[in-house]
Structure formats: C-alpha cells, structure tokens
N, C-alpha and C positions, 0 to 999 in steps of 0.2 A: 503494500500500499504506500503509495508516494506520501510524503510530509504533506504537501498541500491538500491532499483529500481527506486527511485524518480529521476525526471528530474533535471538536473544541471543548468536549465536556472536561471540566476541570478535576484533576486529582493531583493536589499538591503536598509534597512532604515538607512539613515544617521542620524547624530545628530538631536534631536527635539529642536524646539524653542517654548517658551511659553510666554505669557504675561497675565497680570491681570489688571483690572481697578484700579484707584486710591484710592478707598474708601475702606478701610478693616472694616470688621464687625465681632467683636468677638462674642461668644456665648452669653456672658453677654449683649452685645449691642443688639443682635437679640431678646433675650428674653424680654428685656425692650421694644423693638419696637412691639412685638407680644402682650405683655400685654396690652400695650396701645391701639393697634389697634383692637383687639378682644375683649376689655372691659371686660376681665375676672374677676370672683370673686376670692377671696383669695385661695379656694380649686383647682379650675381649674388652677389658676396660678401656684402654687406649682407643679400640675400634668404636665404642660408644661414645667416647669423648669425642672423637671426630665427626660421628653423626650429630650430636648436639651441637657442636661448633658450626657446622655447615647447614643447619636448620633455618637460619635466618632470625631466629628468636633470641632476644636478649633477656626479657622479663616475662613472666607470667603471674597470674594470681589465682589463689586457692582459697576455698572455704575452710579448708583443713590447715592447721599449724604445721609448720616444717616438721616438727617432732612427730607428728602424727601421720604423715602422709604415707609412710612406710608400714604402718599398721594395717593388717589386712581387715577388710570390713566384709560382714555378711550381707547378704542382698537386703536384708531387712534394716540392718544399720545404714546402708548407703542411701537406700530410698527414704528412709526417715530423714536423713541430713539432707538430702534432696529437697524434700518438701519444705522443710524449715528455711533453708536459705534461698530457694527459689521464690518463696512468698516475700521474704525481706528484701531481695534484690528487685524483684519485680514490682513490689509496692513502690520502692524508691523511685525507679525509673519511670513508671507510669505516672506518677505525681509531677516528677520533673518535666516530662513531657508536655502534660497539659499545661503546665505553667508557661513553659516556653512558647507554646502555641497559643496562648491566652484563650483556652477553650475550658469550659467547666465539664466535669465528669458526666453531669446530666445531659450534656450536649452530644455525648457519644452515642452513635446509633449502632455501631459496630465493633467489636473488640476481637482482634485476632491475636492468639499467643502462639509462640513457636518455641519447642523445645523437645530435645530427644535423648537427654542424658538423665532421665528419671521418670517416673509415673505417678500421676496425681490424678485421682478421680473422686469427687469433682475436680475439674480442671483449674488451672490457675486463675483465669478470669473470673471464674464463678465464685471462689474464694475470695478474691479481691473486691468483688462488687459491692458489699455492703459498706465496707470501710471506705472505700474510694467514692462512692455516691453515684453509681451506675444506675439508671433507670431499671425498673423490674422488667421493663420490655426490650432491653438492649439485647440486639442478636450477638452471638457468640460463634467463633470458630476457632477451636484448638487444632493446631498443627503439630502432631507429635512424630512422624516417621519420615521426615525429609532430609534430616542431618543437616549438613552444612548450606544446603540450598534453600533451607526453610525461611531464612529471613527475607531473601529476594522473593520467594513464593508469597509470602504474606503480603508484601507491598503491591504484587502482581494481583493478588485477590482483592486487595482493598481497591485498586484502580478498576477492576472488573465491576465491583459492587457500586462504586460511584457513578460509573457509566449509566447504571440503572436507578441510581438515587441521586440526582444532582443535589448539592447544597448539604449532603449529609457529612458526618465526620466518623472517621475510622481510627481507633487507637491500636496501633501495633507494638506488641511487647514480646521481646525474645529473651530467653533466659537459658544460659548454658553452663552446666557443672561438670565437666568431663574429668576433673581431677577426682570426683568420687567413682569413676569406673576405673581407676588405676588398679591394674593387676599384677602385684608383685611376684606371682609365681608363674607368669606366662613370659617364655625367653624367646617367643616367635619374634621374626623381623617385623611383622606387622605392629606388635605390641610396643616393641622398642622405638618405632618410628614415632607411634602416637605419643609415647612418653616424652619424646622430644618436642613435640609441637603444640599441644592442646593446654589452654588455660580456662579459667572461670571467668564470666562477666555477664553482664546484662544491658539491653539496649531498648529504647522505646522511641516512638515519633507518632504525631497525630498526621494522618493524611486527610486533607480537607477537599470537599466536593465544591470548592469556590476558588476563585482566583485569589492568591495570597502570596506574600513573599515566600519563597522556598524553591523546591526542585519539582517540576512538573513531570507526571509520568505520561508519556505519549503513546507507548505500545509495549506490549510484553510478549514473551515467547517461552515456551516449555518444550523440552526435547529429551527424550529418553534413548540413550544408544541402545540399540537391540543386542539382546544377548549378555547383557553385563549387570544383572541382578545380583551376581554373587561376588562383585568385585569390591564393594565398598559397603560398610554398615556395621551393625552390632549384632552380636550372637548373645542372647540371654541364656546364661547357666547358673548353676547353684551359687556360685560366688558373684554374681552380677553380670554386667555387660562386658563383653569381650570384643573388641575392636576387629572387624574384618577389612583388610586393606591390601588390595592386590599389587604385586610388584609391578604390574602392567599399567598402573594408574596414570602414568605420564603419557603413555601412548594413547589410553582411552580418552583421557582430556584433551589430546591434541586432536583426535578425530571428532569429538564434540564441537571443538572450536572450528574446525573446518567446515562442519554443517552449518553452525551459527553464522560465520561470515558470509557464506552463500545464500543461506534461507532466511535469515533475519536482517542483517545489516543490508545484505545485497538487495532485498526486496524494497528496501528504502533508498537504495542508490547510494549508500553511505561507504566511507572507508575511514581509516584511522585519521586522515588528515582533516575530516570533517567534526572530529570530537575535540572538545576543550577540557573534558574530565572524563575520568574512568573510575569506576567503583568496582574493582576486581576482588573477589574473595580471596583473602590471604591464606591459602590452604597450606603453604610451604613455599620456600624459596623457589623449588623447582617447579611448581604449579605456576608461580608468577612468571618465571622465565619462559615457561611454554606459552602462557597468555600473552606476553608481551612480543614474541616471536610470531607466534599465530596471527595475531590481531595487528601486528605491526605498530605497536603503541611506543612512542617516545618515553624516554626515562621519566620525563616530568609527570607523566599521566599515571605512572606506576608508583611514584614515590609515596603517596599517601598509604597505598596498599603495603609497601615494604614497612614503612614506619610504624603502621599498626601491627604488623606480624612481629617487628622488632620489640615493641612496647607491651604487647598483650598476649603474643602467641596466637593460634588458631581459636578463636572464641566460637567455633562452629556457626550456628544459625545467626548469632549475634554480630558475626565478624563485619558483614557488609555495612551495617549501620554504624559501626565503630569507624570504618573507612568514609562513609559519607559524612559523619560528624568531622572528620579530619579535614575533608574538603569545605565544608560548611564553616571552618574556623580559619581557613587560609586567608591571608591578607597579601595581595588583592584577591578577592573571590572570582570565580569565572564570570565573564561579562553576561548581562542579562540577555536571554534569547539564545545563548550558546548550547550546543548540544552535548550529551554525554551518555555515558551507558553503565549499566550494573551487570555483572556477570558472576554467578555462583554455581558451585558443582556439589551434588549429593549423591546419595545412594541410588543406584539404577543403572548405569551412571546417569544421573539427571542433571540437566544444565536448565538454570532459569536465567533469563536475560530481560531487561528493561531498556527502553529507550527513554532518555531523560532530557529535560530542557530546564536551564537555569533561568529563574524568574528574577 
C-alpha cells in the first residue's frame, strides 16, 4: 500500500515509561555467578567469559539480589516471585505512562499487557484495574506467548483497535523477569547464551486515537517463518522455564528480514535511506549486526538499540519500548514527519514490524 493511500486514522504512541528492579548485575558479576553455579573448569570458564564479553551487554537488572541468583528456585517459588514483582513494576510503569500522556486511567478503553516469563491468572491488567482506576468495562488483551516480539505486537494490535475505534486510548504494558527463569543446572549452549543476554524490566505507553505529539503508527506486519516453531521459545519443566534457542537463529532471522524488506518495506517503496529512525529489538549483538546488514541501516539508526542492549540487556517483550524511549529522549529528536520502523523477533520464528512517523 503506497503511503499516499494509507488511512489517516490516528494511532499515536505517547512518551514511554520504563522501570527496572533495584539489583544491577554487571557482566563481570554475571560471569562470576555463572562460573560458580555451573561449576566450570578453567577452559570452559574462559570460553564462557568470551561469550559474555561478546554479547554486547554491559549491565542488566534483576529482581533477585546477586547473592540469591544462583539459588535454585522451584516452579512454585519462581512464579510467586514473578507475580509479586510483575505487579510492582507493572503498576509503576502504567502510572508513569498515564502521567506522561496526560491521560486518566478512566479514559483508557483497552489495556494490552505482554509478558512471557511467568504465569498470572487473572492477568496483570485485571489485578491492576482497581488500584489504577480503570473503568469496569475496559477491554483487556493479555499477550503471553509471543516472547520478544510481544511488545511490538502489542503496539500493532493497539493500532488495529484504534482504526475501528477512533478517539479511544490504549494502554500497553510490558513486564519481563527472565532472571527468574535462570537454570543453574542446564549446561546447554542455549542456556549459557541466555544467561549472557537477558535482564529484567518493564515499560508502558499510551497509544492515542487522536493526533497528538509522539510517534504515529502507519502500518503493521506480522510474519512467521515456516517450519521454525522449534527454534526459539520456552520449555516448561518441573524446575520452571528452560530456554529453547537454536544455533540457527542468525540464519533464520536473516531469512525473516529478507522477507520483510521485500514484502513490507517493499510494498511501500521504502529503503533504509527513507528512514530517520529505527527501533530494532536488541536480541543480542549478532542479531543487531544481521539487522543492520540486511536492512542496510547506518550506524546512527542502530545506536539506540545497541545502547539499550549495553545498559539493560535483552528485556524480551519490553525491549523495543526501551529503545523507543531512547529515541524519544534524543536531542535533537527526529524531525516531524520523518519515517521510521520498529522490528522485533520472537518464537515461531515470528517477526513483528511497524512503519512509524515522527509527529
């Protein structure tokens, strides 16, 4: 669909609010914890150190104190901690996002929550409804199984809703606590990679169905690469969630980006030169390198994603909102009317993409 023929229905992302738990974990801290927990010999410890050093991560945050991270949790313990801390962080970012948007809780028509690192029934937004002041008839959409793609997907579904309900307001809340899924007795390569990358955090924003300052969503796209359902995700076992992460991930992400360039950006007649900003999910340094190459993005457009990875690690579904917040705080900001894109990857292998315009 050419840009000129697109609907003018507003779906504007207002300023993003983020929050992290109080315990900072540097990569040197994480390496020391991993060496003790996995009981590695010197050669394997050196290899693990190289993995952590090459991850692109500097610091991450955890709901667990450093001294407690290596203690093995039962599924009951980890999920109880998830419910407690997801509520606390979700409450904070939801309140902050409403304040930043200058929107009252009773003006919210739809609440979308996204999280994959624990289980909560009733879901997060249901538990927050009374204390935050949502109307009893507010619509709710919890997204629980899209992994790292869920933040972008939540914004895309907000856009879809607002096309049918102009003037409404959607609150998007993402909370991820992957440190609660740490498995200290799993020496698989995928668990070691996961241990080097993921951190805890939450982010929220109000998407408004009116023209307002912020970032406008122009179009969205979802794509699942056929035959890849076993390549990434979680396996629920007696000790909790175990990461599934294929060594073929770089190749699979590359193939997904090929499709995206041709079938999403291509249908709008766009290329990297047309973009003034890019919100690319910081799934890891290698993923960002592949995205930069495949989409021909200049270094400046990937800088906020790389800075987010370095400062917070991969915060799963919340990551793209952390990156968008980084863009919103840049000075100078992208010029009004300039185009941008958001891209995130999740289990499936699933890709979520949004075409954006700075207001």
